[in-house]
Backbone as a chain_set.jsonl record, in Angstrom:
{"seq": "MAHEKKHELHSGGNCICPKCETKVGHKAGMPCSEEICPKCGAKMLREGSEHHLAFLEKKNKKK", "coords": {"N": [[-21.659, -67.712, 26.614], [-22.495, -64.372, 27.241], [-22.943, -62.703, 30.355], [-25.742, -60.872, 31.245], [-26.502, -57.825, 32.803], [-29.201, -57.107, 34.943], [-31.124, -54.408, 35.297], [-33.305, -53.043, 37.437], [-34.028, -50.702, 38.586], [-33.915, -48.466, 37.018], [-33.549, -45.11, 35.579], [-32.949, -42.084, 37.483], [-33.747, -41.591, 40.98], [-31.772, -42.175, 43.995], [-28.41, -42.234, 45.286], [-27.112, -43.618, 48.208], [-25.317, -43.172, 51.221], [-23.956, -45.724, 53.152], [-22.758, -45.292, 55.601], [-23.053, -42.591, 56.654], [-25.505, -41.854, 55.742], [-25.925, -39.909, 53.783], [-27.473, -38.55, 50.923], [-27.312, -38.519, 47.378], [-28.177, -37.486, 44.078], [-28.784, -40.024, 41.667], [-26.612, -40.72, 38.975], [-27.154, -41.208, 35.619], [-26.012, -44.108, 33.969], [-23.816, -44.465, 35.579], [-22.79, -46.531, 38.069], [-23.922, -46.517, 41.462], [-22.137, -47.612, 43.233], [-19.723, -46.76, 42.345], [-19.672, -44.188, 43.043], [-18.496, -41.827, 45.431], [-19.03, -40.922, 48.756], [-19.703, -37.553, 49.447], [-19.402, -36.492, 51.985], [-18.199, -38.356, 53.84], [-16.569, -40.109, 52.428], [-17.08, -42.812, 51.888], [-18.008, -45.713, 49.872], [-20.926, -45.573, 47.899], [-24.382, -46.731, 47.908], [-27.075, -47.858, 45.825], [-30.126, -46.475, 46.462], [-32.728, -48.45, 47.609], [-31.909, -50.678, 46.215], [-30.996, -54.206, 45.926], [-28.648, -54.563, 47.367], [-28.638, -52.355, 49.09], [-30.987, -52.88, 50.559], [-30.261, -55.302, 51.779], [-28.177, -54.379, 53.366], [-29.619, -52.676, 55.109], [-31.232, -54.573, 56.384], [-29.304, -56.13, 57.729], [-28.265, -54.149, 59.39], [-30.512, -53.575, 60.982], [-30.79, -55.971, 62.364], [-28.723, -55.882, 64.15], [-29.571, -54.171, 66.089]], "CA": [[-22.684, -66.687, 26.558], [-22.198, -63.255, 28.139], [-23.908, -62.446, 31.422], [-26.331, -59.541, 31.128], [-26.979, -57.252, 34.058], [-30.611, -56.732, 34.923], [-31.325, -53.197, 36.09], [-34.73, -52.841, 37.671], [-34.267, -49.414, 39.229], [-33.997, -47.459, 35.947], [-32.88, -43.84, 35.855], [-33.502, -41.337, 38.608], [-33.465, -42.174, 42.284], [-30.65, -41.646, 44.764], [-27.352, -43.054, 45.851], [-27.115, -43.328, 49.642], [-24.122, -43.605, 51.929], [-24.298, -46.634, 54.238], [-22.161, -44.852, 56.865], [-23.611, -41.35, 57.204], [-26.84, -41.72, 55.148], [-26.012, -38.802, 52.835], [-28.071, -38.935, 49.641], [-27.032, -37.704, 46.199], [-28.924, -37.958, 42.929], [-28.13, -41.043, 40.835], [-26.201, -40.275, 37.65], [-27.419, -42.244, 34.624], [-24.846, -44.748, 33.384], [-22.74, -44.612, 36.56], [-23.275, -47.247, 39.247], [-23.726, -45.828, 42.742], [-20.953, -48.183, 43.896], [-18.557, -46.009, 41.885], [-19.774, -42.861, 43.659], [-17.896, -41.685, 46.751], [-19.806, -39.995, 49.576], [-19.029, -36.264, 49.569], [-19.183, -36.14, 53.391], [-17.306, -39.231, 54.606], [-15.668, -40.834, 51.543], [-17.45, -44.222, 51.72], [-18.688, -46.071, 48.633], [-22.362, -45.407, 48.064], [-25.282, -47.781, 47.445], [-28.287, -47.361, 45.176], [-31.253, -46.532, 47.386], [-33.757, -49.393, 47.188], [-31.325, -51.832, 45.518], [-30.888, -55.385, 46.782], [-27.512, -54.344, 48.266], [-29.083, -51.411, 50.104], [-31.954, -53.565, 51.405], [-29.505, -56.264, 52.591], [-27.468, -53.565, 54.363], [-30.597, -52.237, 56.103], [-31.636, -55.755, 57.146], [-28.184, -56.446, 58.616], [-28.198, -53.055, 60.372], [-31.635, -53.729, 61.903], [-30.564, -57.161, 63.187], [-27.771, -55.513, 65.191], [-30.264, -53.361, 67.127]], "C": [[-22.38, -65.616, 27.607], [-23.323, -63.082, 29.158], [-24.421, -61.026, 31.272], [-26.799, -59.07, 32.493], [-28.431, -56.858, 33.905], [-30.792, -55.549, 35.863], [-32.817, -52.954, 36.222], [-35.047, -51.459, 38.222], [-34.373, -48.263, 38.238], [-33.295, -46.16, 36.331], [-33.586, -43.118, 36.996], [-33.13, -41.995, 39.924], [-32.237, -41.551, 42.923], [-29.61, -42.704, 45.047], [-27.307, -42.643, 47.32], [-25.866, -43.911, 50.286], [-24.523, -44.529, 53.078], [-23.731, -46.211, 55.596], [-22.873, -43.64, 57.458], [-24.993, -41.002, 56.63], [-27.026, -40.481, 54.268], [-26.589, -39.326, 51.526], [-27.622, -37.964, 48.553], [-27.819, -38.306, 45.043], [-28.12, -38.969, 42.115], [-27.827, -40.469, 39.457], [-26.385, -41.426, 36.665], [-26.122, -42.791, 34.044], [-23.685, -44.94, 34.342], [-23.281, -45.332, 37.788], [-22.986, -46.471, 40.531], [-22.487, -46.351, 43.458], [-19.661, -47.514, 43.439], [-18.574, -44.571, 42.408], [-19.126, -42.899, 45.037], [-18.69, -40.627, 47.514], [-19.042, -38.677, 49.733], [-18.735, -35.867, 51.021], [-18.144, -37.017, 54.074], [-16.381, -40.095, 53.748], [-15.975, -42.309, 51.339], [-18.056, -44.459, 50.338], [-20.188, -46.025, 48.89], [-23.119, -46.613, 47.51], [-26.473, -47.145, 46.759], [-29.453, -47.55, 46.136], [-32.331, -47.458, 46.82], [-33.23, -50.621, 46.466], [-31.263, -53.025, 46.464], [-29.726, -55.235, 47.768], [-27.897, -53.402, 49.412], [-30.05, -52.095, 51.071], [-31.268, -54.596, 52.307], [-28.74, -55.536, 53.695], [-28.427, -53.143, 55.475], [-31.037, -53.401, 56.99], [-30.559, -56.126, 58.168], [-28.086, -55.415, 59.741], [-29.303, -53.212, 61.419], [-31.481, -54.935, 62.815], [-29.627, -56.859, 64.351], [-28.428, -54.773, 66.343], [-30.941, -54.242, 68.147]], "O": [[-22.043, -65.942, 28.745], [-24.498, -63.29, 28.853], [-23.636, -60.082, 31.181], [-27.415, -59.825, 33.245], [-28.842, -56.34, 32.867], [-30.631, -55.677, 37.076], [-33.505, -52.692, 35.236], [-36.215, -51.085, 38.315], [-34.872, -47.193, 38.587], [-32.534, -46.122, 37.298], [-34.679, -43.5, 37.413], [-32.27, -42.876, 39.954], [-31.724, -40.534, 42.456], [-29.891, -43.903, 45.049], [-27.448, -41.463, 47.643], [-25.421, -45.004, 49.936], [-25.356, -44.15, 53.902], [-24.17, -46.713, 56.63], [-23.254, -43.655, 58.628], [-25.579, -39.98, 56.988], [-28.155, -40.05, 54.034], [-26.234, -40.415, 51.075], [-27.558, -36.753, 48.769], [-28.094, -39.506, 45.034], [-26.921, -38.791, 41.902], [-28.672, -39.816, 38.846], [-25.826, -42.505, 36.862], [-25.233, -42.025, 33.671], [-22.667, -45.518, 33.963], [-24.147, -44.798, 38.481], [-21.934, -45.847, 40.665], [-21.852, -45.613, 44.21], [-18.619, -47.679, 44.073], [-17.607, -43.829, 42.235], [-19.209, -43.911, 45.732], [-18.986, -39.559, 46.976], [-17.869, -38.68, 50.107], [-17.902, -34.992, 51.26], [-17.296, -36.509, 54.808], [-15.492, -40.753, 54.288], [-15.203, -43.003, 50.677], [-18.557, -43.529, 49.706], [-20.658, -46.393, 49.966], [-22.573, -47.41, 46.747], [-26.843, -46.015, 47.076], [-29.73, -48.668, 46.57], [-32.789, -47.272, 45.692], [-34.003, -51.518, 46.132], [-31.455, -52.873, 47.671], [-29.811, -55.728, 48.893], [-27.525, -53.629, 50.562], [-29.941, -51.907, 52.282], [-31.647, -54.75, 53.468], [-28.662, -56.019, 54.824], [-28.088, -53.242, 56.654], [-31.196, -53.239, 58.2], [-30.864, -56.402, 59.328], [-27.853, -55.766, 60.897], [-29.062, -53.007, 62.608], [-31.991, -54.924, 63.935], [-29.712, -57.487, 65.406], [-27.897, -54.752, 67.453], [-31.564, -53.739, 69.082]]}, "num_chains": 1, "name": "protein.A"}
């Protein structure tokens, strides 16, 4: 049986850079992880996604 991805964020929203926090509008049908930050070249994360929230949690623990 094929694994289906569950997308809870729907269209709209932003992709955010975990390095420099630059935000760009999310493009429908293209995962933010395939977007490259226009300022620093890092892979972007979907703002509010589980990956973004885990990144923020890890970042806050370092402080």
